C-alpha positions in Angstrom: -54.7 -159.3 -37.1 -57.3 -157.4 -35.2 -58.6 -158.5 -32.3 -62.0 -157.9 -30.4 -62.7 -158.1 -26.8 -66.2 -158.3 -25.2 -65.9 -157.7 -20.7 -69.0 -157.9 -18.2 -67.9 -155.9 -15.2 -70.7 -155.6 -12.9 -69.7 -153.1 -9.5 -70.9 -153.5 -6.1 -73.8 -152.2 -4.3 -72.4 -148.3 -3.5 -70.1 -149.3 -6.0 -71.5 -148.4 -9.1 -69.8 -144.8 -9.7 -66.4 -144.8 -8.8 -66.5 -148.3 -11.4 -67.9 -145.8 -13.7 -65.8 -143.3 -13.0 -62.5 -146.1 -13.4 -63.7 -146.9 -16.2 -64.2 -144.1 -18.1 -60.6 -143.1 -17.8 -59.3 -146.2 -18.7 -61.5 -146.0 -21.4 -59.9 -142.2 -22.2 -56.6 -143.2 -22.1 -57.0 -146.3 -24.3 -58.6 -144.4 -26.6 -54.9 -142.2 -27.5 -52.8 -145.6 -27.8 -51.8 -145.9 -31.6 -52.8 -149.8 -31.4 -55.9 -149.0 -30.3 -58.9 -149.3 -33.6 -61.9 -148.9 -31.0 -62.7 -149.0 -27.4 -66.3 -148.7 -25.7 -68.0 -148.7 -22.4 -71.6 -148.7 -22.6 -73.8 -149.0 -19.3 -77.0 -151.4 -18.6 -79.8 -148.7 -18.1 -81.8 -151.5 -16.7 -79.1 -153.2 -14.2 -76.5 -149.3 -13.6 -74.1 -151.9 -12.0 -72.9 -153.7 -15.0 -70.7 -152.2 -17.2 -69.3 -153.5 -21.0 -66.1 -153.0 -22.4 -66.0 -153.6 -26.3 -62.9 -153.2 -27.2 -60.4 -153.8 -31.0 -57.1 -153.4 -31.4 -54.7 -154.2 -33.8 -53.4 -157.7 -32.8 -53.6 -159.4 -29.4 -50.2 -159.0 -28.6 -50.3 -154.8 -28.9 -53.5 -155.7 -26.6 -51.2 -157.5 -23.6 -48.5 -155.0 -24.3 -50.5 -152.8 -22.6 -50.2 -154.4 -19.4 -46.5 -154.9 -19.6 
């Protein structure tokens, strides 16, 4: 069963670029996983320190394997 996740992150003051670079790298790597169906990263235009991740994986178990 497909499993979707929505995560909101906010960078510390002055760390926005560092967090964005790291999140872009994670998104790139996640998209290469066979079990990743969708991975979107958004940055809030009104609050550039805030990032929203939207992920869809084949299943919750397969998503958790990412962290092993």
